[in-house]
PLY file of the C-alpha trace (Angstrom):
ply
format ascii 1.0
element vertex 475
property float x
property float y
property float z
element edge 474
property int vertex1
property int vertex2
end_header
-15.76 -22.96 44.42
-14.85 -22.61 48.04
-12.83 -20.20 49.62
-8.99 -20.95 50.51
-8.84 -20.74 54.42
-5.77 -21.86 56.63
-3.38 -20.45 58.92
-0.51 -20.64 55.89
-2.68 -18.24 53.95
-2.50 -15.23 56.09
-1.36 -11.94 54.41
2.40 -11.12 54.94
2.77 -8.24 57.17
6.02 -6.99 55.66
4.63 -6.79 52.31
2.15 -3.82 51.16
-0.13 -4.30 48.21
1.49 -1.09 46.46
4.93 -2.52 46.94
6.70 -3.57 43.51
5.50 -7.40 43.37
4.53 -9.91 41.15
0.54 -10.70 41.51
1.64 -14.20 42.62
2.93 -12.35 45.69
-0.25 -10.57 46.39
-0.71 -10.59 50.47
-4.59 -10.08 50.01
-5.01 -12.74 47.48
-5.53 -16.01 49.57
-4.98 -18.21 46.26
-1.84 -16.18 45.74
-0.68 -17.07 49.04
-1.56 -20.70 48.88
0.28 -20.85 45.60
3.57 -19.39 47.15
3.14 -21.94 50.17
3.10 -24.77 47.54
5.80 -23.53 45.78
7.65 -23.22 48.88
6.87 -26.83 50.18
7.69 -28.47 46.67
10.89 -26.31 46.31
12.28 -27.32 49.84
11.68 -30.81 49.29
13.88 -30.93 46.08
16.59 -29.03 48.07
16.55 -31.59 50.56
16.54 -34.52 47.96
19.36 -32.76 46.05
21.21 -32.34 49.11
20.91 -35.80 49.99
22.00 -37.78 46.67
25.03 -39.74 47.49
27.67 -38.79 44.59
29.54 -42.06 45.60
26.40 -44.40 44.64
25.35 -45.00 41.04
22.65 -42.74 39.74
20.00 -45.53 39.21
20.33 -46.40 42.42
19.75 -42.89 43.88
17.01 -42.35 41.35
15.31 -45.73 42.33
14.95 -44.77 46.17
13.49 -41.58 45.19
11.16 -43.13 42.79
10.09 -44.98 45.64
9.51 -42.41 48.04
7.86 -39.74 45.64
6.10 -42.01 43.03
7.52 -39.88 40.37
9.09 -41.05 37.21
13.03 -41.38 37.07
12.80 -38.98 34.07
11.02 -35.99 36.34
13.29 -36.79 39.38
16.37 -36.35 37.26
15.35 -33.17 35.57
14.26 -31.51 39.01
17.67 -32.59 40.40
19.36 -31.11 37.55
17.29 -28.14 38.03
18.37 -27.65 41.49
22.13 -27.99 40.55
21.80 -25.12 38.09
20.02 -23.10 40.44
23.22 -23.45 43.00
25.55 -22.08 40.08
23.25 -18.86 40.12
23.82 -17.46 43.74
21.38 -14.27 43.14
18.74 -16.35 41.62
18.99 -18.63 44.20
18.68 -16.07 47.06
15.88 -14.73 45.22
13.79 -17.83 44.97
14.61 -18.67 48.56
13.05 -15.36 49.76
10.15 -15.13 47.62
9.52 -18.77 46.37
7.92 -17.41 42.81
9.29 -20.20 40.59
7.70 -23.38 40.52
9.66 -26.74 39.31
8.35 -26.25 35.64
10.00 -22.80 35.65
13.11 -23.97 37.15
13.34 -26.80 34.69
12.91 -24.37 31.86
16.05 -22.22 33.25
18.15 -25.47 33.49
17.24 -26.77 29.75
17.80 -23.10 28.49
21.10 -22.94 30.42
22.61 -26.09 29.57
24.49 -25.04 26.53
25.84 -21.85 28.19
29.51 -21.59 28.92
29.94 -21.35 32.90
32.08 -18.16 32.43
29.20 -16.26 31.60
26.88 -17.59 34.68
27.83 -14.58 36.76
26.36 -11.97 34.30
23.33 -14.36 33.24
22.71 -14.52 37.07
22.37 -10.91 37.72
20.44 -10.23 34.75
18.10 -13.11 34.87
17.39 -12.31 38.73
16.91 -8.39 37.50
14.25 -9.77 35.12
12.19 -12.06 37.74
12.18 -8.88 40.13
9.13 -7.11 39.98
9.20 -3.15 39.28
5.54 -2.38 39.62
2.46 -3.78 41.74
0.84 -6.68 40.51
3.20 -7.60 37.59
2.47 -10.72 35.97
5.00 -13.45 36.70
6.97 -14.43 33.32
5.87 -17.91 32.18
8.54 -20.59 31.49
8.55 -20.07 27.73
9.13 -16.46 28.42
12.08 -17.32 30.70
13.49 -19.77 28.20
13.35 -17.18 25.60
14.83 -14.29 27.65
17.74 -16.62 28.40
18.29 -17.46 24.76
18.23 -13.73 23.88
20.92 -13.23 26.67
23.07 -16.02 25.48
22.62 -14.84 21.70
23.92 -11.59 23.00
27.03 -12.71 25.32
28.50 -15.75 23.54
28.78 -16.04 19.47
30.39 -19.45 20.01
26.78 -21.23 20.14
23.84 -21.39 17.96
20.98 -21.30 20.34
18.56 -22.06 17.67
19.58 -25.88 18.39
19.42 -26.77 14.55
19.85 -30.37 14.00
22.42 -31.78 10.99
20.75 -32.70 8.00
19.89 -36.54 8.83
17.20 -37.79 6.13
16.02 -40.38 8.43
15.08 -37.51 11.07
13.91 -34.86 9.03
11.55 -36.66 6.67
9.49 -39.58 6.84
6.17 -41.22 5.52
4.07 -44.09 7.15
1.03 -45.93 5.64
-1.21 -46.58 8.14
-3.59 -49.92 8.15
-6.86 -48.00 7.47
-5.59 -46.48 4.11
-4.39 -43.21 5.51
-0.72 -42.07 5.82
1.21 -39.76 7.75
3.96 -37.24 6.84
6.59 -36.07 9.03
9.33 -33.26 7.99
11.35 -31.11 10.15
12.46 -27.66 8.93
14.35 -24.77 10.35
11.50 -22.58 12.24
11.57 -19.82 9.64
10.97 -22.12 6.75
8.23 -23.97 8.57
6.26 -20.67 9.36
6.58 -19.67 5.57
5.12 -23.12 4.45
2.61 -22.92 7.39
1.56 -19.49 6.23
1.13 -20.85 2.52
-0.89 -23.63 3.82
-3.28 -21.66 5.74
-3.76 -19.00 2.88
-4.51 -21.70 0.66
-7.07 -23.54 2.77
-8.82 -20.11 3.23
-8.91 -19.32 -0.50
-10.03 -22.78 -1.45
-12.44 -23.36 1.60
-10.83 -26.56 2.32
-8.85 -28.19 5.34
-4.85 -27.83 6.01
-4.22 -31.32 5.09
-5.70 -30.77 1.70
-4.23 -27.66 1.22
-0.84 -28.94 2.12
-1.38 -31.61 -0.60
-2.11 -29.08 -3.29
0.68 -26.96 -1.84
3.41 -30.02 -2.71
1.84 -31.09 -5.78
2.57 -27.50 -7.28
-1.59 -26.92 -7.51
-1.38 -23.66 -5.30
-1.34 -21.08 -8.02
-2.61 -17.83 -7.62
-2.09 -17.94 -3.89
0.00 -15.04 -2.32
1.40 -14.75 1.18
3.07 -11.90 2.33
5.50 -12.35 5.49
6.78 -10.12 8.04
10.26 -9.50 8.83
11.09 -6.67 11.74
14.39 -5.27 12.36
15.43 -1.75 13.79
16.40 0.51 10.99
18.08 2.98 13.37
20.47 0.47 15.00
23.19 -0.99 12.70
23.34 -4.54 12.14
20.42 -5.00 14.39
18.91 -8.68 14.81
15.88 -9.71 12.76
12.83 -11.10 14.02
10.69 -13.63 12.20
6.97 -14.02 13.70
6.48 -17.53 15.17
10.15 -18.55 14.92
11.53 -15.53 16.84
14.77 -13.79 16.67
16.92 -15.16 14.09
20.65 -16.28 14.08
22.85 -14.01 11.74
23.29 -16.64 8.97
19.60 -17.29 8.70
18.52 -13.34 9.10
20.52 -12.82 5.96
19.10 -15.63 4.18
15.52 -13.88 4.53
16.42 -10.64 4.25
17.72 -11.27 0.62
14.24 -12.52 -0.17
12.58 -9.31 1.08
10.82 -7.48 -1.68
9.44 -4.48 0.28
10.71 -2.54 3.16
8.24 -0.27 5.19
9.10 1.96 7.90
6.36 1.47 10.49
7.45 4.45 12.70
4.74 6.64 10.78
2.11 4.18 11.05
2.07 4.53 14.74
0.43 8.00 14.04
-2.24 6.69 11.56
-5.58 6.79 12.12
-8.91 6.09 10.09
-12.84 5.59 10.30
-12.80 2.74 8.35
-13.49 -0.58 10.04
-10.94 -2.84 8.33
-7.44 -2.59 9.33
-4.82 -1.62 6.65
-1.97 -4.12 5.91
0.58 -1.85 7.49
-0.98 -0.89 10.44
-2.13 -4.64 10.87
2.07 -5.33 10.92
2.46 -2.69 13.42
-0.33 -4.28 15.62
1.22 -7.98 15.30
4.89 -6.59 16.07
3.99 -4.99 18.98
1.50 -7.55 20.62
3.02 -10.96 19.34
0.38 -13.22 20.92
-3.34 -12.71 22.01
-3.19 -10.03 24.74
-5.33 -12.26 27.30
-2.84 -12.99 30.08
-1.31 -16.35 29.58
-2.85 -16.90 25.98
-0.27 -17.80 23.25
-2.28 -17.81 20.33
0.29 -16.11 17.60
-0.94 -12.42 16.90
-1.28 -13.48 13.33
-4.14 -15.68 13.82
-5.83 -13.31 16.06
-8.65 -10.60 15.62
-8.13 -6.86 15.47
-10.35 -6.19 18.46
-11.17 -2.17 18.64
-10.84 -1.52 22.32
-13.28 1.37 21.91
-16.11 -0.47 19.71
-16.08 0.97 16.12
-19.76 1.28 16.13
-19.54 3.36 19.46
-16.96 5.79 17.23
-13.70 4.17 18.19
-11.10 4.56 15.37
-8.93 1.97 13.60
-5.46 3.18 15.01
-2.77 1.52 16.99
-3.95 3.19 20.37
-7.30 1.27 19.87
-6.32 -1.95 18.44
-5.30 -4.99 20.34
-4.81 -8.50 19.29
-7.36 -11.12 20.73
-7.95 -14.98 19.83
-11.35 -15.48 18.75
-12.11 -17.01 22.26
-11.07 -14.24 24.22
-12.50 -11.72 21.67
-15.74 -13.21 22.15
-15.61 -12.75 25.83
-14.86 -9.32 25.47
-17.54 -8.76 23.05
-20.27 -10.46 24.95
-19.36 -7.86 28.13
-17.72 -10.63 30.23
-14.10 -8.86 30.39
-13.16 -5.59 29.65
-9.74 -4.10 29.31
-7.45 -0.92 28.67
-4.22 -0.29 26.77
-1.56 1.94 28.30
-0.49 3.27 24.79
2.98 4.33 26.28
3.99 0.79 27.53
1.62 -1.34 25.41
0.67 -2.90 28.58
-2.91 -4.11 28.72
-4.91 -4.17 32.10
-7.82 -6.54 32.26
-10.77 -5.80 34.47
-12.64 -9.28 35.89
-16.09 -9.29 36.91
-15.20 -9.90 40.74
-13.14 -6.63 40.83
-9.85 -7.78 40.28
-7.46 -6.92 37.61
-4.94 -8.68 35.23
-1.76 -7.32 33.47
-0.31 -8.48 30.32
2.76 -7.26 28.63
3.33 -7.20 24.90
5.63 -9.83 23.73
6.23 -8.52 19.94
9.59 -7.14 18.51
7.88 -4.10 18.39
7.06 -3.68 22.14
9.20 -1.30 24.22
11.11 -4.18 26.01
11.93 -5.61 22.68
13.22 -2.24 21.38
15.47 -1.71 24.27
16.67 -5.57 24.23
17.81 -4.37 20.46
19.66 -1.34 21.52
21.39 -3.16 24.32
22.23 -6.46 22.22
23.87 -4.38 19.42
25.96 -2.39 21.97
27.12 -5.31 24.35
27.66 -7.55 21.24
30.06 -4.71 19.80
31.70 -4.35 23.22
32.12 -7.97 23.58
33.61 -8.19 20.10
36.23 -5.38 21.16
36.85 -7.54 24.25
37.43 -10.51 22.39
39.63 -8.71 19.77
41.69 -7.29 22.81
42.38 -10.56 24.22
43.29 -12.24 21.07
45.72 -8.96 20.22
47.20 -9.78 23.77
47.49 -13.30 23.06
49.47 -12.75 19.68
51.54 -10.04 21.36
52.72 -12.56 24.24
53.16 -15.24 21.81
55.54 -13.07 19.69
57.39 -12.01 22.91
57.84 -15.55 24.01
58.95 -16.35 20.31
61.48 -13.47 20.32
62.81 -14.56 23.85
63.25 -18.22 22.88
65.62 -17.02 19.95
67.33 -15.06 21.98
68.00 -17.75 24.77
70.86 -20.40 24.45
69.38 -24.14 24.77
69.75 -25.25 28.40
69.07 -28.69 27.59
67.04 -30.65 30.34
63.96 -32.45 30.70
60.36 -31.09 30.31
57.61 -33.20 31.70
53.65 -32.31 31.16
50.40 -33.96 31.16
46.65 -33.06 31.33
45.30 -31.46 34.74
43.72 -34.40 36.69
39.89 -33.55 36.96
39.16 -36.29 39.29
36.36 -39.04 39.18
32.91 -38.61 39.30
31.13 -41.74 40.11
27.56 -40.27 39.59
27.57 -37.24 37.20
23.76 -36.63 37.60
24.33 -32.60 37.40
25.67 -33.19 34.04
24.75 -35.98 31.96
21.54 -35.21 30.94
20.65 -33.85 27.41
18.95 -30.50 27.79
15.10 -30.77 26.25
12.41 -28.64 26.16
10.00 -28.62 29.16
7.31 -27.90 26.90
4.24 -29.66 27.13
3.58 -31.85 23.93
0.14 -30.37 23.55
-0.04 -26.87 21.88
-1.01 -23.95 24.35
-3.41 -21.53 23.94
-6.45 -22.14 22.10
-5.82 -24.68 19.36
-8.99 -24.55 18.07
-8.80 -20.94 17.34
-5.25 -20.99 15.93
-6.09 -23.77 13.55
-9.11 -21.94 11.68
-8.44 -21.29 8.37
-10.86 -18.12 8.57
-8.39 -16.66 11.43
-6.75 -13.44 9.70
-3.73 -12.06 8.74
-2.47 -10.45 5.84
0.74 -8.75 6.36
3.73 -7.42 3.91
7.10 -8.53 3.65
0 1
1 2
2 3
3 4
4 5
5 6
6 7
7 8
8 9
9 10
10 11
11 12
12 13
13 14
14 15
15 16
16 17
17 18
18 19
19 20
20 21
21 22
22 23
23 24
24 25
25 26
26 27
27 28
28 29
29 30
30 31
31 32
32 33
33 34
34 35
35 36
36 37
37 38
38 39
39 40
40 41
41 42
42 43
43 44
44 45
45 46
46 47
47 48
48 49
49 50
50 51
51 52
52 53
53 54
54 55
55 56
56 57
57 58
58 59
59 60
60 61
61 62
62 63
63 64
64 65
65 66
66 67
67 68
68 69
69 70
70 71
71 72
72 73
73 74
74 75
75 76
76 77
77 78
78 79
79 80
80 81
81 82
82 83
83 84
84 85
85 86
86 87
87 88
88 89
89 90
90 91
91 92
92 93
93 94
94 95
95 96
96 97
97 98
98 99
99 100
100 101
101 102
102 103
103 104
104 105
105 106
106 107
107 108
108 109
109 110
110 111
111 112
112 113
113 114
114 115
115 116
116 117
117 118
118 119
119 120
120 121
121 122
122 123
123 124
124 125
125 126
126 127
127 128
128 129
129 130
130 131
131 132
132 133
133 134
134 135
135 136
136 137
137 138
138 139
139 140
140 141
141 142
142 143
143 144
144 145
145 146
146 147
147 148
148 149
149 150
150 151
151 152
152 153
153 154
154 155
155 156
156 157
157 158
158 159
159 160
160 161
161 162
162 163
163 164
164 165
165 166
166 167
167 168
168 169
169 170
170 171
171 172
172 173
173 174
174 175
175 176
176 177
177 178
178 179
179 180
180 181
181 182
182 183
183 184
184 185
185 186
186 187
187 188
188 189
189 190
190 191
191 192
192 193
193 194
194 195
195 196
196 197
197 198
198 199
199 200
200 201
201 202
202 203
203 204
204 205
205 206
206 207
207 208
208 209
209 210
210 211
211 212
212 213
213 214
214 215
215 216
216 217
217 218
218 219
219 220
220 221
221 222
222 223
223 224
224 225
225 226
226 227
227 228
228 229
229 230
230 231
231 232
232 233
233 234
234 235
235 236
236 237
237 238
238 239
239 240
240 241
241 242
242 243
243 244
244 245
245 246
246 247
247 248
248 249
249 250
250 251
251 252
252 253
253 254
254 255
255 256
256 257
257 258
258 259
259 260
260 261
261 262
262 263
263 264
264 265
265 266
266 267
267 268
268 269
269 270
270 271
271 272
272 273
273 274
274 275
275 276
276 277
277 278
278 279
279 280
280 281
281 282
282 283
283 284
284 285
285 286
286 287
287 288
288 289
289 290
290 291
291 292
292 293
293 294
294 295
295 296
296 297
297 298
298 299
299 300
300 301
301 302
302 303
303 304
304 305
305 306
306 307
307 308
308 309
309 310
310 311
311 312
312 313
313 314
314 315
315 316
316 317
317 318
318 319
319 320
320 321
321 322
322 323
323 324
324 325
325 326
326 327
327 328
328 329
329 330
330 331
331 332
332 333
333 334
334 335
335 336
336 337
337 338
338 339
339 340
340 341
341 342
342 343
343 344
344 345
345 346
346 347
347 348
348 349
349 350
350 351
351 352
352 353
353 354
354 355
355 356
356 357
357 358
358 359
359 360
360 361
361 362
362 363
363 364
364 365
365 366
366 367
367 368
368 369
369 370
370 371
371 372
372 373
373 374
374 375
375 376
376 377
377 378
378 379
379 380
380 381
381 382
382 383
383 384
384 385
385 386
386 387
387 388
388 389
389 390
390 391
391 392
392 393
393 394
394 395
395 396
396 397
397 398
398 399
399 400
400 401
401 402
402 403
403 404
404 405
405 406
406 407
407 408
408 409
409 410
410 411
411 412
412 413
413 414
414 415
415 416
416 417
417 418
418 419
419 420
420 421
421 422
422 423
423 424
424 425
425 426
426 427
427 428
428 429
429 430
430 431
431 432
432 433
433 434
434 435
435 436
436 437
437 438
438 439
439 440
440 441
441 442
442 443
443 444
444 445
445 446
446 447
447 448
448 449
449 450
450 451
451 452
452 453
453 454
454 455
455 456
456 457
457 458
458 459
459 460
460 461
461 462
462 463
463 464
464 465
465 466
466 467
467 468
468 469
469 470
470 471
471 472
472 473
473 474
């Protein structure tokens, strides 16, 4: 591998390595500097293209010219232009981006897609809080992924606006939710669409059945739907703060549930366990008890190697200090690692330490650099703070909505009373809707929001798909 050497990669003199900054802004890392330069160049290109779109010309004409100039597809051009338009509606985030150029187009498209359903009346607060989320608070802080940014925006929308459903559930259309296709080679493909928690529950049962019978997932699924799965027990975890009234509910892999879905699954719960005391639990035994595993999964969320997205329930319980060396089985000495990264750690290629207060993991790389990973589960410190804020702000929002509704009713009552007391003066009244003007090329508003995710699964699918990947957890 050759070193990156160019004039554009000189460290910034106005930034110190000990200043709060994301790892991508490290002035002493030539690859980080080169990445920022690439982000800046691409961002400035799309800034120029967005500024030169002719609103008086049909969209297809604009896109055709840009396809010719850039060699990109019409869809990619349209999505990037949408992302730039949305960024213009977020002045604080735009200024942050123009100063640091942290966000590539993938992340900007994720922001645009996640905000597509948002009421523009909330954009001021969304702008401030999103900018705060993307502002580093310590040296070497990892930059949130596009997926993490989209999840944070969804959480903010759930908090701010009760009039929308951010889970984007589709209406029950049989042709879109279930189908079967017979292939020429004698096989068949089944397709079914469920809400996320139901799908996660089905998948957990298929995996448990495959593990128990030592068969593949497809064969296990066939046994499941034909009723030949007797004897298989699956425990699922729902996470909810017990000290916060009406706290939101988290379902692993499905995320935070809307109130209706949360109530539906809470009624199915057979056991309630308080995990606060489990944090102090410790044992010499190697095997992780079920309740401790539930705590670690709830803290970590996914594999703790930076950028790995294998769900925690498919990961191994790694003893940070090896059990054979005296490491105990306890929350402060366990982390979730997918099989691939577990093997790298066990072989000595990688080492890491856990900050037991914040839950952050610091990885030490062979060439002297380090990486930081933040926990993503519902029991992580950040999620716990969000739950408290969520309930407080939701109550305040409801109070404001109630006050506005009461004010509107009072105004209507006063107007009605005044009308009864005022003699009819006659005369004409004219009315009509406000002229909103014509838009020849509404390219900034006519694209349906779609996920920016890669169609291939992120992370290590081979580890996630193995039936021997644990875990057992309680409801």
